C-alpha positions as MATLAB code, in Angstrom:
seq = 'MDLELAGTIAVVTGTSRGIGLACARQLAAEGCRVLLVARGEAGLLAARDAILSAGGEAAILAADVTIDSSASAIVEAAVREFGGLDIGVANAGGSAGPREFDATTGGDWERAFRLNVVHATNLLRAAATRMEAGGRGSAIFIASVSGSSPQGSNAQYAAAKAALIHAARSLERNPI';
ca = [
     127.148  133.520   84.409;
     124.800  131.643   82.098;
     123.316  128.559   83.717;
     121.041  128.006   80.689;
     117.921  128.578   82.782;
     116.261  131.174   80.559;
     112.573  130.425   80.178;
     112.395  127.968   83.067;
     109.927  128.277   85.916;
     111.039  128.100   89.529;
     109.401  128.117   92.941;
     111.417  129.225   95.966;
     110.004  128.945   99.483;
     111.082  131.309  102.226;
     111.806  134.138   99.778;
     110.961  137.245  101.752;
     114.579  137.569  102.950;
     117.971  135.911  103.335;
     119.060  132.872  101.353;
     115.651  132.372   99.755;
     115.554  135.921   98.417;
     119.135  135.612   97.151;
     118.246  132.349   95.366;
     115.147  133.894   93.798;
     117.049  136.972   92.629;
     119.793  134.861   91.045;
     117.302  132.563   89.334;
     115.467  135.599   87.954;
     118.751  137.104   86.777;
     119.385  133.837   84.901;
     116.040  134.225   83.104;
     113.777  132.085   85.291;
     110.233  133.102   86.008;
     110.045  132.768   89.779;
     107.158  132.184   92.175;
     108.125  133.653   95.539;
     106.587  131.912   98.557;
     106.615  132.983  102.209;
     104.121  133.596  104.988;
     104.201  137.397  104.996;
     102.792  139.283  102.043;
     104.677  142.520  102.789;
     108.071  140.826  102.492;
     106.950  139.034   99.355;
     105.824  142.262   97.714;
     109.190  143.878   98.438;
     111.037  140.825   97.084;
     108.893  140.756   93.941;
     109.408  144.471   93.362;
     113.193  144.060   93.667;
     113.168  141.288   91.055;
     110.850  143.196   88.716;
     112.948  146.357   88.978;
     116.027  144.317   87.998;
     114.200  143.137   84.860;
     113.166  139.694   86.115;
     109.779  137.990   86.195;
     108.202  137.111   89.530;
     104.870  136.409   91.156;
     104.040  135.855   94.809;
     102.059  133.465   96.971;
     101.615  133.970  100.703;
     101.500  130.474  102.194;
     102.489  128.595  105.338;
     104.615  125.712  104.061;
     104.087  123.748  107.272;
     100.495  123.071  106.196;
     100.460  119.980  103.966;
      97.954  121.384  101.463;
     100.180  124.385  100.757;
     102.498  122.242   98.590;
      99.803  121.605   95.992;
      98.664  125.239   96.231;
     102.230  126.353   95.490;
     102.482  124.119   92.415;
      99.037  125.228   91.213;
     100.082  128.884   91.598;
     103.234  128.308   89.509;
     101.166  126.662   86.793;
      98.533  129.405   86.919;
     101.083  132.245   86.841;
     103.680  130.823   84.458;
     102.290  127.659   82.841;
     104.395  124.978   84.526;
     107.202  124.211   86.935;
     110.823  123.184   86.334;
     112.695  123.969   89.562;
     111.595  123.655   93.180;
     113.779  125.251   95.847;
     112.730  124.247   99.368;
     114.441  126.971  101.336;
     111.972  127.798  104.119;
     113.347  126.571  107.408;
     114.347  127.476  110.893;
     114.164  126.386  114.470;
     111.212  125.956  116.773;
     111.273  126.376  120.519;
     114.123  127.158  122.884;
     117.761  126.455  122.068;
     118.335  124.510  125.314;
     117.333  120.854  125.018;
     115.827  120.532  128.481;
     113.441  123.406  127.719;
     112.165  121.938  124.430;
     108.972  119.962  123.969;
     107.955  117.241  121.562;
     105.934  119.892  119.780;
     109.088  121.981  119.223;
     110.758  118.982  117.599;
     107.693  118.249  115.466;
     107.493  121.886  114.292;
     111.214  121.936  113.431;
     110.872  118.764  111.349;
     107.670  119.953  109.666;
     109.270  123.270  108.669;
     112.626  121.898  107.565;
     111.938  118.393  106.228;
     108.242  117.769  105.660;
     107.694  120.960  103.665;
     110.553  120.041  101.307;
     109.323  116.517  100.656;
     105.712  117.706  100.294;
     106.819  120.274   97.714;
     108.771  117.685   95.750;
     105.870  115.206   95.723;
     103.453  117.922   94.592;
     105.851  119.207   91.904;
     107.240  115.942   90.501;
     104.504  115.303   87.938;
     104.692  118.884   86.628;
     108.469  118.760   86.425;
     108.372  115.452   84.548;
     105.703  116.819   82.177;
     108.066  119.636   81.236;
     110.822  117.173   80.416;
     113.130  118.552   83.069;
     113.122  119.154   86.747;
     115.370  120.028   89.624;
     114.647  119.831   93.317;
     116.912  121.793   95.628;
     116.743  121.430   99.407;
     118.532  124.154  101.367;
     120.161  122.647  104.448;
     122.729  123.982  106.907;
     126.147  123.175  108.288;
     124.178  122.385  111.459;
     122.899  119.274  109.675;
     126.362  117.848  109.143;
     128.114  119.061  112.270;
     126.251  118.646  115.575;
     125.763  121.838  117.532;
     125.948  122.439  121.274;
     122.417  123.799  121.355;
     119.320  123.938  119.169;
     119.390  120.173  118.692;
     115.940  120.061  117.076;
     117.128  122.353  114.271;
     120.365  120.419  113.711;
     118.511  117.085  113.679;
     115.940  118.408  111.204;
     118.638  119.719  108.860;
     120.482  116.380  109.103;
     117.240  114.623  108.169;
     116.799  117.000  105.225;
     120.305  116.209  103.956;
     119.626  112.485  104.332;
     116.260  112.787  102.553;
     117.886  114.584   99.621;
     120.606  111.962   99.306;
     118.085  109.118   99.583;
     115.815  110.654   96.939;
     118.779  111.145   94.645;
     119.355  107.383   94.750;
     115.639  106.511   94.543;
     114.019  109.040   92.233;
     110.295  109.614   92.307;
];
């Protein structure tokens, strides 16, 4: 498949495994230069090596996306490694705390929202100027069916993914 992405520069968070790694591999196969971002360097190195061995271009940045300043560090790394940024994929996500509501804390809810929603919007704000400077730009937020269909447990995760879906739809109607 040719998505006409050859020569573009992408950042994908949460790329050491799963959906993030699959996204990064596909973008690289389409000709994107990809900055892989996750907390653990070992997983990032393995992901980068897989992309390089398939003929793609990739660089890595170990970063905790729940820290606000990491968004600008991610964009700066893409510019340093590849000269710009065209595509931002906010994939990092997950739950925080127990699955049973009565065992959760406010901190669990805050961590779930920070990981799933705040990191995505921080990345987009940090990347918007660079994407506009390149004359193109795409922001992709990876959500979950849990965000559109309430679950019987893990309410903090489902609520965060619902908020992410709503943020994406709101930003689509009110571009930066």
